[in-house]
C-alpha positions, 0 to 999 in steps of 0.5 A: 632476803632484801637485807642480803641484797642491800648488803651486796650493793653496799659491798659493791659500792665500797669496791667501786670507791676503791677503784675510783680512788685508784683511778683518781691517784692516776688522774692526779698527774692530769691535774685531778686531785683527790680531796680530803673528805670527812663524812659524819652523822648525827641522829638525823643528818649526814654531814659531808665536808670536802676540802677544795681550795681555790675553787669558785662555788659556781664551778662546783657540780654537786649531785646527791642520791639516797645513798651517795654524793658526787662532786665535780669542780674545776679550777682554771687559771692563766698566768702571764708575765712580761718583762724586757727579754722575757715572756711567760704564759702559763695555764693551770688546770686542776679539778676534783672528781669525788664520789662517796657512799653515804653511811645512811640513806638520806633525803636528797631534796633536803640537802643544804650546801655551803662553800666557805674558805675552800671547804664544801659542807653538805648537810642532808637529812636522813631518810626514815628507816622503814622496816616493811613486813607483810603477813603471808598466809601459808596455803 
């Protein structure tokens, strides 16, 4: 019974990811981009790599739950040029807004994140797979 419920929840998460992906494609016009994301797993960890070039690590907002990862990052830049008879001032704003379901349940408190050369790498320990059962007396 609970397995069916969890499967329904996973299916809804995947549907939400599709929706967010479609919305993010529309959002690219406003400066938000869909980042290349790789999610892999080992026997005891889930590893997430996200390409976010040009972002400062202090501008990254990372939230991890037992079954998902959410990353927001903004990049603001101002360019100013001035020559005789010419002046240009440009403001560039780009951002990333990423939400992904994880392939396994994890322990958010064990997450370690490192941002290097435009790539965010997050490693999270998997949660123990608990199969709970209870013997029920039939009356």
